[in-house]
C-alpha positions as CSV (number, residue, x, y, z in Angstrom):
1,M,-6.5,26.4,-7.4
2,D,-6.7,23.0,-5.9
3,L,-5.7,19.8,-7.6
4,K,-8.5,17.8,-9.0
5,N,-8.6,14.0,-8.8
6,T,-11.0,11.2,-9.7
7,F,-10.5,8.9,-6.8
8,K,-9.4,9.4,-3.2
9,S,-5.7,9.8,-3.1
10,R,-4.3,11.6,-0.1
11,I,-3.2,15.0,-1.3
12,R,-1.3,17.4,0.9
13,E,-0.9,20.8,-0.7
14,N,1.2,23.7,0.4
15,K,1.2,27.1,-1.4
16,I,4.4,28.8,-0.4
17,G,3.8,32.4,-1.4
18,S,2.9,33.2,-5.0
19,D,6.1,31.6,-6.4
20,I,6.2,28.1,-5.1
21,Y,3.5,25.4,-4.8
22,M,4.0,21.8,-3.6
23,A,1.7,18.8,-3.4
24,Q,2.4,15.3,-1.9
25,I,0.1,12.7,-3.4
26,D,-0.3,9.2,-2.0
27,N,-2.5,7.0,-4.2
28,Y,-3.1,4.2,-1.6
29,T,-6.1,2.8,-3.6
30,N,-6.1,-0.1,-6.0
31,F,-7.0,2.2,-8.9
32,T,-5.1,4.5,-11.2
33,D,-5.9,8.1,-10.1
34,T,-6.0,11.1,-12.5
35,I,-4.8,14.4,-11.2
36,S,-5.0,17.8,-12.9
37,K,-4.2,21.4,-12.3
38,P,-3.7,24.4,-14.6
39,V,-0.1,25.8,-14.5
40,G,1.1,28.9,-16.3
41,K,4.1,29.1,-18.5
42,R,6.1,31.1,-15.9
43,F,6.5,28.0,-13.7
44,V,9.1,25.2,-13.8
45,Q,7.6,21.9,-12.8
46,F,9.3,19.1,-10.9
47,Y,7.8,15.6,-10.5
48,L,9.5,13.3,-7.9
49,C,8.3,9.6,-7.8
50,T,8.9,8.0,-4.4
51,K,6.9,4.9,-5.0
52,G,5.3,3.1,-8.0
53,R,5.0,5.0,-11.3
54,A,2.9,7.6,-13.1
55,T,2.2,8.9,-16.6
56,F,2.3,12.5,-17.6
57,H,-0.1,13.4,-20.4
58,F,0.7,16.3,-22.7
59,K,-1.8,17.1,-25.5
60,S,-1.9,14.1,-27.8
61,E,1.3,12.6,-26.4
62,S,1.5,10.2,-23.5
63,L,4.8,10.3,-21.6
64,R,6.0,7.7,-19.1
65,L,6.5,10.1,-16.2
66,I,8.8,8.3,-13.9
67,N,9.2,5.0,-12.2
68,E,10.0,4.9,-8.5
69,G,13.2,6.8,-7.6
70,N,13.2,9.1,-10.7
71,S,12.4,12.7,-11.4
72,L,11.1,14.8,-14.3
73,L,11.6,18.5,-14.9
74,L,9.3,20.3,-17.3
75,F,9.4,23.9,-18.5
76,H,8.3,25.8,-21.7
77,P,8.6,29.6,-21.7
78,E,6.0,30.0,-24.4
79,I,3.1,27.7,-23.5
80,D,1.2,26.6,-20.4
81,I,1.7,23.0,-19.4
82,P,-1.0,21.9,-17.1
83,I,-0.5,19.1,-14.6
84,N,-2.2,16.1,-16.1
85,I,-1.1,12.9,-14.3
86,S,-2.2,9.3,-14.2
87,L,-0.9,8.0,-10.9
88,S,-0.8,4.2,-10.7
89,K,-2.2,2.3,-7.8
90,K,-0.1,2.2,-4.6
91,S,2.1,5.0,-5.9
92,K,3.4,8.2,-4.4
93,L,4.4,11.4,-6.1
94,I,5.7,14.8,-5.0
95,I,5.0,17.7,-7.4
96,F,6.4,21.2,-6.9
97,V,6.3,24.2,-9.2
98,I,8.5,27.3,-8.9
99,A,8.3,30.5,-10.8
100,I,11.2,30.8,-13.3
101,Q,11.9,34.3,-11.9
102,K,12.2,32.9,-8.4
103,L,14.6,30.2,-9.6
104,E,16.6,32.9,-11.3
105,E,16.7,34.9,-8.0
106,I,17.9,31.8,-6.0
107,F,20.7,31.1,-8.5
108,A,21.4,34.7,-9.4
109,T,25.2,34.6,-9.1
110,H,25.6,31.3,-11.1
111,K,22.5,30.9,-13.2
112,N,24.6,30.4,-16.3
113,K,25.3,26.9,-15.0
114,L,21.6,26.0,-15.2
115,S,20.4,24.7,-18.5
116,L,17.1,26.6,-18.2
117,F,18.7,29.9,-18.8
118,Y,20.0,30.9,-22.2
119,Q,21.8,34.3,-22.7
120,D,19.1,36.9,-21.8
121,G,16.1,34.5,-21.9
122,Y,14.8,31.1,-21.1
123,T,14.9,27.8,-23.0
124,K,12.4,24.9,-22.9
125,L,13.5,21.8,-21.1
126,Y,12.3,18.3,-20.6
127,H,14.7,16.4,-18.3
128,E,14.4,12.9,-16.7
129,K,17.0,11.6,-14.3
130,P,17.3,9.3,-11.3
131,L,17.1,10.9,-7.9
132,S,20.4,11.1,-6.1
133,I,20.9,9.9,-2.5
134,Q,21.0,13.5,-1.3
135,E,17.7,14.3,-3.1
136,K,16.0,11.2,-1.7
137,L,17.1,12.2,1.9
138,I,15.5,15.6,1.4
139,I,12.3,14.1,0.0
140,S,12.0,11.8,3.0
141,Q,12.2,14.8,5.2
142,L,9.5,16.5,3.2
143,E,7.3,13.5,3.6
144,D,7.8,13.1,7.3
145,F,7.9,16.3,9.4
146,N,5.8,17.5,12.4
147,L,6.0,21.3,12.9
148,D,3.7,24.0,14.1
149,Q,1.7,25.3,11.1
150,D,3.2,28.8,11.5
151,F,6.7,27.3,10.7
152,E,5.6,24.8,8.1
153,N,6.0,26.9,5.0
154,H,9.4,28.2,6.2
155,Y,10.6,24.7,6.7
156,L,9.4,23.6,3.2
157,T,11.0,26.6,1.6
158,L,14.4,25.7,3.1
159,K,14.1,22.1,2.1
160,L,13.0,22.9,-1.5
161,H,15.9,25.3,-1.8
162,E,18.2,22.5,-0.6
163,F,16.7,20.1,-3.1
164,L,17.3,22.6,-5.9
165,L,20.9,23.0,-4.9
166,Y,21.5,19.3,-5.2
167,Y,19.4,18.8,-8.3
168,F,21.3,21.4,-10.4
169,S,24.7,20.6,-9.0
170,S,24.4,16.8,-9.2
171,K,26.6,16.6,-12.4
172,S,29.6,17.6,-10.3
173,S,31.7,14.5,-9.9
174,D,34.0,15.9,-7.3
175,S,31.3,16.7,-4.7
176,P,32.5,16.0,-1.2
177,H,29.0,14.8,-0.2
178,I,28.7,11.8,-2.6
179,L,27.7,8.7,-0.6
180,S,29.1,5.3,-1.0
181,I,27.3,2.2,-2.4
182,K,27.3,0.9,1.2
183,D,25.5,4.1,2.4
184,E,23.0,3.7,-0.4
185,K,22.2,0.1,0.5
186,F,21.8,1.2,4.1
187,I,19.3,3.9,3.2
188,R,17.3,1.5,1.1
189,E,17.0,-0.8,4.1
190,I,15.8,2.0,6.3
191,Y,13.2,2.9,3.5
192,K,12.0,-0.7,3.6
193,I,11.7,-0.6,7.4
194,K,9.5,2.5,7.1
195,E,7.2,0.7,4.6
196,I,7.0,-2.3,6.9
197,L,6.0,-0.1,9.8
198,L,3.3,1.6,7.7
199,E,1.9,-1.7,6.5
200,N,1.7,-2.9,10.1
201,I,1.0,0.3,11.9
202,A,-1.7,-1.1,14.2
203,S,0.7,-3.8,15.4
204,P,4.2,-2.7,14.4
205,P,7.0,-5.3,14.6
206,T,9.6,-5.0,17.4
207,L,13.0,-3.5,16.8
208,R,14.4,-7.1,17.1
209,T,12.1,-8.3,14.4
210,L,13.1,-5.4,12.1
211,S,16.7,-6.2,12.8
212,E,16.2,-9.8,11.7
213,I,14.3,-8.8,8.6
214,S,16.9,-6.2,7.5
215,N,20.1,-7.8,8.7
216,L,20.9,-4.5,10.4
217,S,21.8,-4.2,14.1
218,E,19.1,-2.6,16.3
219,Y,21.5,0.3,17.0
220,K,22.0,1.0,13.3
221,I,18.3,0.9,12.7
222,K,17.6,3.4,15.5
223,E,20.3,5.7,14.5
224,G,19.7,5.5,10.7
225,F,15.9,6.0,11.1
226,K,16.3,9.1,13.2
227,K,19.0,10.5,10.9
228,I,16.9,10.1,7.7
229,Y,13.4,10.9,9.1
230,G,14.3,13.2,11.9
231,K,12.4,11.2,14.6
232,S,12.7,8.0,16.5
233,I,10.8,4.9,15.4
234,S,8.4,5.1,18.3
235,H,7.7,8.8,17.6
236,F,7.1,8.0,13.9
237,I,4.6,5.2,14.8
238,L,2.7,7.5,17.2
239,D,2.6,10.4,14.7
240,T,1.4,8.0,11.9
241,K,-1.3,6.5,14.1
242,L,-2.6,9.9,15.1
243,E,-2.6,11.1,11.4
244,I,-4.6,8.0,10.4
245,G,-6.9,8.5,13.4
246,K,-7.5,12.1,12.3
247,E,-8.4,10.9,8.8
248,K,-10.8,8.3,10.2
249,L,-12.4,10.9,12.4
250,N,-12.9,13.2,9.4
251,L,-15.0,10.4,7.7
252,R,-17.4,10.3,10.7
253,V,-18.2,6.7,10.1
254,K,-16.8,5.1,13.3
255,Q,-16.9,6.0,16.9
256,V,-13.7,7.1,18.7
257,Q,-13.5,3.8,20.6
258,E,-13.6,1.8,17.3
259,I,-11.0,3.9,15.7
260,A,-8.7,3.5,18.7
261,Y,-9.0,-0.3,18.5
262,D,-8.4,-0.1,14.7
263,L,-5.1,1.7,15.5
264,G,-4.0,-1.0,17.9
265,Y,-4.8,0.8,21.2
266,E,-6.0,-1.7,23.8
267,N,-7.3,1.2,25.9
268,P,-9.1,4.0,24.0
269,S,-8.2,6.5,26.7
270,H,-4.6,6.3,25.6
271,F,-5.5,7.3,22.1
272,I,-7.7,10.2,23.4
273,E,-4.8,11.4,25.6
274,A,-2.2,11.2,22.8
275,F,-4.6,12.9,20.3
276,K,-5.3,15.8,22.6
277,K,-1.6,16.2,23.4
278,K,-0.8,16.6,19.7
279,Y,-3.8,18.5,18.3
280,G,-5.0,20.4,21.4
281,I,-8.5,18.9,21.4
282,T,-10.1,15.5,22.0
283,P,-11.0,13.2,19.1
284,K,-14.7,13.8,19.8
285,Q,-14.2,17.5,19.7
286,W,-12.4,17.1,16.4
287,M,-15.3,15.2,14.9
288,M,-17.7,18.0,16.0
289,K,-15.6,20.7,14.3
């Protein structure tokens, strides 16, 4: 069953078998968006806020879901808790739900360390916490990947399993993978650079300009961006332009040439060539689908 929303947030949904469901929601509008979906009591729900804030509504209560950089886990073994979210303007949220039996299977050998499991049964849980650096890195990889559709669900399954591993083991203070404050500041700067690129995608700033804005060397920007997002800045810009172009084509309001100019292409043929290389058909053929 699809998510229902009142406005026009970008919603990317992935159903990974019958046990895992994920949705990435980008409310790029200037309005609060309401999003709902029925969820059965056998599912554990995770809400990960990567930008802005949202409110989770449960019956007569109104819970502040999470501000940017925080997560919420919800589970009740006896009652259904439907997704009922008010996502603030210019906010982003990742939701994924996983069957409690699947979670038990993943952590079979050490499920006693998870607060969801109690003796021979399950316990209800409401847990808010800041996202760790490791979790943020995984989330950034979930937000930005470009794979053949046949491999997409396999990739998402691996990344979600990796997220769960860090999520439930984050209390360990002797983890060898804890990053320093310096690393955290660096990652935040790379996040900011990504946002700058998205805000100026039609005419992105040069590497030199990004270096001046962030006080990072060009080399560190290039290496850091590729490490966090798995692609070079130029590749990221191209992929983003083509994704936006695809959305504009779906609206069928503008001609291909106009869309190319909107995206910063001086020659529309370059847009057509890049689009065909990525999607296998021309923009005009896409519009006629």
